[in-house]
N, C-alpha and C positions, 0 to 999 in steps of 0.2 A: 814612518807611515804618517799620512795625513791625520789631523786631529781637529776637533772643534775648539776654537779659541774665543768665540763670542756668540751669544744668543740674544735675539731681540724679538720683542713683540711691539705692535703699534696699536694700542687700545682705541685711539681715535684715528680714523682714516685720514691720511694726509698730514698728520701731525708727527711730532718727534717720537723716536723709539724709546722703549724702556729696556735697559740691559737686564738679562735674567741669567741665573745660574743653571736653570733647566727650563725646558718647554714641553708641554703636553701636546702631542700631535693627535688630532681626532682621526677616526677611521676615514672621514671624508677628505682628509688631507689638510684641513685648516688647523691653525694653531689656537689652542684655548686662550681666550682673552685678546686675540688679535683682530683688529678691525671690528670691534663690537659696537662702536659708536661712530657717528659722522655728523658733520654740520651740513645740512641739506639746504640748497637754495629754495626760495619760496615756491617757485613754479615747477620744481623737480618732483618726480614720482618716487615711490618706494622701490626697493629692489625688485627686479623681474625674476621670475622662475624660468630657468632654462634647463630642461632635462633634469629637473629635481634639484638644481643648485641655484642659489641666489647670485645675481649679477648686478653690479652697481658701478657704472663707469665714472671716471674721475670728473667728467663734465657736470655731474649732478650736484656737486658740492665743493667745499674748500679742499684743495689739494696743492701740493708743492709745485706741480707742473705749471700752474698759473699764478700761484701765490707763494713765491719762494721765501718771503719774509716770515712765513710760519716756522721756518727752520730755527729762527732765533728764540722760539719759545721752548721751555722745558716742561714736559707734560708727564704726569704720573696718575695712575688710576688705582684706587684701593677697591679691589673686588668685593671684599667683605662689607666695607662701609658704603660701597657704591658711591664713591666720592672722587671728584676730579680736582687735582691741584695743578695749576699752570703758573709758571714763573717767567718773567722777562727781565733780563739784565740784573739778575740776582734778587729781584723783588717779586712778591706775589702779585700776579695779575688778577687771578680769581681762584677761589677755593669754594666748591659747592657740590652738593649731592645731585643725583640725577632724577629727583622728584620734579614735579612740574615747576615749582618756584625756582629750584636750582638750575633747571634747564634754561629757564628764561635769563637767569643771572649769567650763566655761562655764555649763552648766545649774545647777550648784550656786551659782555666784556670782549669777546672775540671780534664782534662787529666793530667796536670802537678801535680795537688794535689794528685791524686790517685797514679800516678807512684812513688811518694815519700813516700807512705805509705807501711806498710808490705804487703798489698794486690796488690802492683804494678805488681808483676809477673803475677797475674791473668789477668790484663789488657793487658799484652804483648802477650797473647796467640793469635795464628793465627785467623784472622777474626774479631778481636775486635776493632782495631783502623783503621781509626779515628772514634771517637765518633761523633754522630750526635744528636743534640737536635731536637726532633720531637714533634708534637702537635701544635694546633692553639692557645693555651693559653685560650681557652674558653670552649671547649668540654671535658667533663669528660669521658675519654675513655681508660685509661691505667691501668685498674683493672686487676688483675691476676685471676679473676673468670669470667665466661661467663655471669653472671648477675651483675647488680649493686646492692650493698647492703649498708645499714648503719650499721656500726660496733659499738658495745657497750660493755663495761665491767664495773664491779663495783670495787670501791676502796676496798671493803671488801675482794674480791678475791685476789687483789694485796697485801693487807696487810697480808693475810694468807700465800701467797707465800713467802713474805719477811720474815715472822717469820720462815718458814721452811728453808729458805736460810741463816737466821741469818744476814740479811743485809737489808738496805732500798731499796725498789724497786720503780722506778718512773713509772707513768702511760704512759709516752711517749714510753717506750719500746714496747708497744703493738699496737701502731699506730691506735688506735680506733678513730672514729669520736666523739663518745659520751662517757663520763665517768660519772657514777652515784655514789652516796653515800647514806648512811642511808639504805642500803640493806644488808642482810645477805651474808656472803661469799659464793660464788658459786651459789647463788640463781638465777642468770640470766641463768644458764644452765638448770634450771627447767621450764623456761617460756614456755608456749604453748598457741596457739591461738592468741588473740589480746593483744597488748601493746599500751598504750597511753602515749605519751611524750608531755606534755602541751596539745595543741588542736589537735595535729597530731596523727592519728592512724596508727599502724603498724601491720603486721602479722609476727609472729616469723618464722625464717628460721633456718638453722643449727647452731650448736656451731662452734666456731672458733678454728681449729687445728693450733697450732703455729709452727713457723720455727726458724731457727738460728738467724734471725734478733733480736729476743728477748734477745739474749745473749749480745748484744752490749750496753755498757753504753751510755745513751743518751747525756752525756756531753762530753766524750772524745773518744768514739768509741772503747774502749777496750772491748773484750769479758771477762766479769768478773762475770757472774752469769750463773750457769748451770740450766736454766729455764726448758728446755725440760725434762731432766731426773728427776728433782725434781717433776714436775707435774705427771709424770708416776710412780715415786717411792714413794715419801712421800704421795701422794694423791691417789695412786692406779688407775690412769686413764689409759685406754687402749691406748689412744693417748693424746699427750700433748695439753690440751684444756683450754682456758681461754677466756671468752667473747661469745657474741651471735650476729648473723646476723639478720637484720630486713629488711622487705620490706614495703614501705608505702601502706596503703589501708586496707580494711576489706572485709569480704565476702558479696556478694550481694545475691539477692533472689535465684539465680541459683547455689549458693555455689561456685561461682568463685570469684576471687579477683578483686576489683575495685581499680586501682592505683590512688592515689591522693598525690601530693606533698604538701609541706608547709614549715614552719619555726619552728625550735626548738631553744630554748634559754637557756642560763645558768640560773638556778633557776627553770626551769620547773619541775613540779611534774611528777613522773612516776607511772603509774597505770597498773597493769596486771589484765585482765578480765578472 
């Protein structure tokens, strides 16, 4: 039976993931502590409200799609201390709280880092500087979809992609919250109806169409794998797709969905009904 082998959250939108032993899924489908902060461009606006859910597209701030060198950073967020620690090449780049002074220190350090990368010219475009660290550090709101979803993919699919690319492919490229194993390659794309991860029930939503962020090596930030054209070419997909979106809950008597949050853990079994 399929099981959970890795869990991730991304405290800062577009930055590196934190591995976790468990994740708390909120009733709205978002993961506690996931995308609670973001580095916003100077001329960008705050998240929009669409049908009661925040929406914040990648184009409004730093993200791997346009700034792949961010993958070379190692980011951790201490929820209790409300403090961010970022390393590069084994050395501390910045360590600061998210009070006003700390936000300026974090923004300055990240600005200097990005300007020194091959994508620095993108950051110099009109309206992008100065960067501003936004978010309260608690509310998950910087998703680039108008709904909050839990994202999941199987290692079988990643291994199949790696074989087509003739290289080892890391799960972190796909920025999923949940990674499963002991499932057939691409089987998550066929899920329909209800999915249970441990004791938590989900309803299947759409497949995940991928972007250029997946081309970035999660260790050094180089674009070293043509993921998108391999998915459409070698596997004949109409759009480059890997992974599935889920919403917590299950149908009620009126055939509507009842949202219920809960906890998923490494080692949980995955059952598709």
